[in-house]
C-alpha positions in Angstrom: -33.2 44.5 -51.0 -32.7 42.0 -48.1 -32.6 39.1 -50.6 -29.7 40.8 -52.5 -27.7 41.4 -49.3 -28.3 37.8 -48.2 -27.2 36.5 -51.6 -24.1 38.7 -51.5 -23.2 37.4 -48.0 -23.7 33.8 -49.1 -21.5 34.3 -52.2 -18.7 35.6 -49.9 -19.0 32.6 -47.7 -18.9 30.1 -50.5 -16.0 31.6 -52.5 -13.8 28.8 -53.8 -10.3 28.7 -52.3 -7.3 28.0 -54.5 -4.6 25.5 -53.5 -2.1 28.3 -52.8 -4.4 30.0 -50.3 -5.2 26.8 -48.3 -3.6 26.7 -44.8 -1.0 23.9 -44.2 -3.2 22.3 -41.5 -5.8 21.4 -44.1 -3.3 19.9 -46.6 -2.3 16.7 -44.8 -1.6 13.4 -46.5 -3.2 11.4 -43.7 -6.6 10.0 -44.4 -9.6 11.0 -42.3 -9.8 7.6 -40.7 -6.6 8.2 -38.8 -8.0 11.4 -37.3 -11.2 9.6 -36.4 -9.2 6.8 -34.7 -7.2 9.4 -32.7 -10.4 11.2 -31.8 -12.0 7.9 -30.7 -8.9 7.0 -28.6 -9.1 10.4 -26.9 -12.8 10.1 -26.2 -12.2 6.6 -24.8 -9.4 7.9 -22.5 -11.6 10.8 -21.5 -14.5 8.4 -20.6 -12.2 6.2 -18.6 -10.7 9.1 -16.8 -14.2 10.5 -16.0 -15.2 7.1 -14.7 -12.1 6.9 -12.5 -12.7 10.3 -11.1 -16.3 9.4 -10.4 -15.2 6.2 -8.6 -12.6 8.1 -6.5 -15.3 10.7 -5.5 -17.5 7.8 -4.4 -14.6 6.2 -2.4 -13.8 9.6 -0.8 -17.4 10.1 0.3 -17.6 6.5 1.7 -14.3 7.2 3.6 -15.8 10.4 5.0 -18.9 8.6 6.2 -16.7 6.0 7.9 -14.5 8.7 9.5 -17.5 10.4 10.8 -18.8 7.1 12.3 -15.4 6.5 13.9 -15.3 10.0 15.4 -18.8 9.5 16.8 -17.7 6.2 18.3 -14.6 7.8 19.8 -16.8 10.5 21.4 -19.2 7.9 22.7 -16.4 5.8 24.3 -14.7 8.9 25.7 -17.9 9.9 27.5 -18.4 6.4 28.8 -14.8 6.3 30.1 -15.3 9.6 31.8 -18.4 8.4 33.4 -16.7 5.2 34.6 -13.8 7.2 35.9 -16.0 9.4 38.0 -17.9 6.4 39.4 -14.6 4.7 40.2 -13.2 7.8 41.8 -16.3 7.9 44.1 -15.8 4.2 45.0 -12.1 4.8 45.8 -13.0 7.9 47.9 -15.7 6.0 49.8 -13.2 3.1 50.5 -10.6 5.6 51.7 -13.2 7.3 54.0 -14.2 3.9 55.4 -10.5 3.2 56.1 -8.0 0.6 55.1 -8.2 -1.4 58.3 -12.0 -1.9 58.2 -11.9 -5.5 56.8 -9.2 -6.5 59.4 -11.3 -5.0 62.2 -14.4 -7.0 61.0 -12.5 -10.2 61.0 -11.2 -9.6 64.5 -14.5 -8.5 65.8 -16.0 -11.2 67.9 -19.2 -9.4 69.0 -21.4 -10.3 66.0 -19.8 -12.9 63.7 -22.9 -12.9 61.4 -22.6 -9.2 60.8 -18.9 -9.4 60.3 -19.3 -12.2 57.7 -22.0 -10.2 55.9 -19.8 -7.1 55.8 -16.9 -9.1 54.5 -19.1 -10.4 51.6 -20.2 -6.8 50.9 -16.5 -5.7 50.7 -15.9 -8.6 48.3 -18.8 -7.4 46.1 -17.5 -3.9 46.1 -14.0 -5.1 45.2 -15.4 -7.3 42.4 -17.4 -4.4 41.1 -14.3 -2.1 41.2 -12.3 -4.6 39.3 -15.0 -5.0 36.7 -15.2 -1.2 36.2 -11.4 -1.0 35.8 -11.6 -3.8 33.2 -14.4 -2.0 31.4 -12.4 1.3 31.4 -9.4 -0.6 30.0 -11.5 -2.2 27.2 -13.1 1.1 26.3 -9.8 2.8 26.2 -8.5 0.1 23.8 -11.6 0.3 21.6 -11.4 4.1 21.4 -7.8 3.8 20.2 
């Protein structure tokens, strides 16, 4: 019984079709090689497009990594600049508390010239350090930008 049903179904599938019943899309005059060439061209274009997309995704990922590194550098430099600003503010505050006329008083002080000379050299060191810190802050600001 099952064999008969299977044979009947197969006979329906393989019924020959006459020329009048054939759809227009199957009756073309172009040879199969043209279709194969068009199909090959489309597959080539698809492959090139897929490769381009893959390369673009790789470039985007590389740029994201670079951007993350730049953001990390900016954060690092900003914290360094903040630290330098606080230290410089402390130095300026200390210099203000000592007074602006302190170096002049030391030079005019005739009681202990050795102490005066030593103190003037200390002030020079402090001023050099302050200038170096200002330069470092300026360089870090330029690097962060």
